[in-house]
C-alpha positions as CSV (number, residue, x, y, z in Angstrom):
1,M,-0.6,4.6,37.9
2,K,3.5,4.9,36.6
3,K,3.2,0.9,35.6
4,I,0.1,1.9,34.1
5,F,1.4,4.5,31.9
6,V,4.9,2.9,31.2
7,A,3.3,-0.6,30.3
8,A,0.3,1.4,28.1
9,I,3.9,3.2,26.3
10,L,6.1,-0.2,25.7
11,L,2.5,-1.8,24.3
12,F,1.9,1.3,22.1
13,A,6.0,0.9,20.7
14,S,5.9,-2.9,20.2
15,F,2.8,-2.3,17.5
16,W,4.8,0.7,16.1
17,V,7.6,-2.1,15.8
18,I,5.4,-4.8,14.4
19,A,4.2,-2.1,11.8
20,Q,7.7,-1.0,11.1
21,D,8.5,-4.3,10.2
22,N,5.4,-5.6,8.1
23,F,6.5,-2.6,5.8
24,T,9.9,-2.6,5.9
25,K,9.8,-6.4,5.0
26,G,7.2,-5.2,2.5
27,E,9.1,-2.4,0.8
28,E,12.5,-5.1,0.6
29,L,10.7,-7.6,-1.3
30,F,8.8,-5.0,-3.5
31,M,12.1,-3.7,-4.5
32,R,13.4,-7.0,-4.8
33,N,11.0,-7.9,-8.0
34,N,9.3,-10.4,-5.4
35,P,5.7,-8.9,-5.8
36,R,3.9,-12.0,-4.5
37,E,5.5,-12.6,-0.9
38,A,5.3,-8.5,-0.3
39,L,1.8,-8.7,-1.0
40,I,0.6,-9.9,2.1
41,Y,3.4,-7.7,4.3
42,L,2.0,-4.7,2.9
43,Q,-1.4,-5.3,3.4
44,N,-0.6,-6.2,7.0
45,A,1.3,-3.0,7.2
46,I,-1.5,-0.8,6.2
47,N,-3.7,-2.5,8.4
48,E,-1.3,-1.6,10.9
49,N,-0.7,2.1,9.8
50,P,-3.2,3.6,7.0
51,G,-1.3,6.8,7.1
52,N,1.8,4.8,5.6
53,V,1.2,6.5,2.1
54,K,4.0,4.5,0.2
55,S,2.3,1.1,1.7
56,Y,-0.6,1.6,-0.3
57,L,1.4,2.7,-3.4
58,Y,3.6,-0.4,-3.6
59,L,0.7,-2.3,-2.8
60,G,-1.4,-0.9,-5.9
61,I,2.0,-1.2,-8.0
62,I,1.8,-5.4,-6.9
63,Y,-2.2,-5.5,-8.0
64,E,-1.4,-3.5,-11.2
65,Q,1.5,-6.2,-12.1
66,M,-0.5,-9.0,-11.0
67,G,-3.6,-7.9,-13.5
68,R,-5.5,-7.2,-10.8
69,S,-6.7,-3.8,-12.4
70,D,-9.7,-2.9,-10.1
71,E,-8.1,-3.5,-6.5
72,A,-5.3,-1.4,-7.6
73,V,-8.3,1.3,-8.0
74,S,-9.1,0.8,-5.3
75,V,-6.3,1.0,-3.1
76,Y,-5.3,4.3,-5.3
77,R,-8.6,5.7,-4.2
78,E,-8.2,4.8,-1.0
79,V,-5.6,6.8,-0.2
80,L,-6.1,9.7,-2.6
81,F,-7.5,11.9,-1.0
82,R,-4.8,12.0,2.2
83,A,-1.9,11.0,0.5
84,G,-0.3,14.7,1.3
85,D,3.5,15.5,-0.4
86,M,2.6,12.1,-2.1
87,T,-0.7,13.2,-3.7
88,A,1.0,13.4,-7.1
89,N,2.5,9.8,-7.6
90,V,-1.2,8.5,-5.7
91,A,-2.9,10.6,-9.0
92,T,-0.6,9.6,-11.9
93,N,-0.8,6.0,-10.8
94,L,-4.4,5.8,-10.5
95,G,-4.3,7.4,-13.7
96,N,-2.2,4.8,-15.5
97,V,-4.4,2.2,-13.9
98,Y,-7.6,3.7,-16.0
99,F,-5.6,4.3,-18.7
100,Q,-4.1,0.7,-19.4
101,K,-8.0,-0.5,-18.4
102,A,-9.6,1.6,-21.3
103,V,-6.6,0.2,-24.0
104,F,-7.3,-2.8,-22.8
105,Y,-11.0,-2.5,-22.9
106,R,-10.6,-1.0,-26.9
107,I,-8.6,-3.8,-28.0
108,C,-11.0,-6.8,-26.2
109,I,-13.9,-5.4,-27.9
110,H,-12.8,-4.3,-31.4
């Protein structure tokens, strides 16, 4: 029974380390202004640890940088109500995307 418990703990720990590696690598690439490479690491980090709000923030910003505003909105909305003390950051980024979309829409229509 002890062996099974120890094996389960080790398995959990290895998944946590992998998730940290994806987030750490994605954050590093994001901070070095390499959004295209950071994208996949941050997507993986979210899949592995949906509780890491910074992953969502960075991914949303990357989508904004790439002109993929609908995807940025989706990412921000997904995490908004469980962002805890980062709710203001998520809400601000979401509002900025909506504002940019409205400005772009007005410029293209008129």
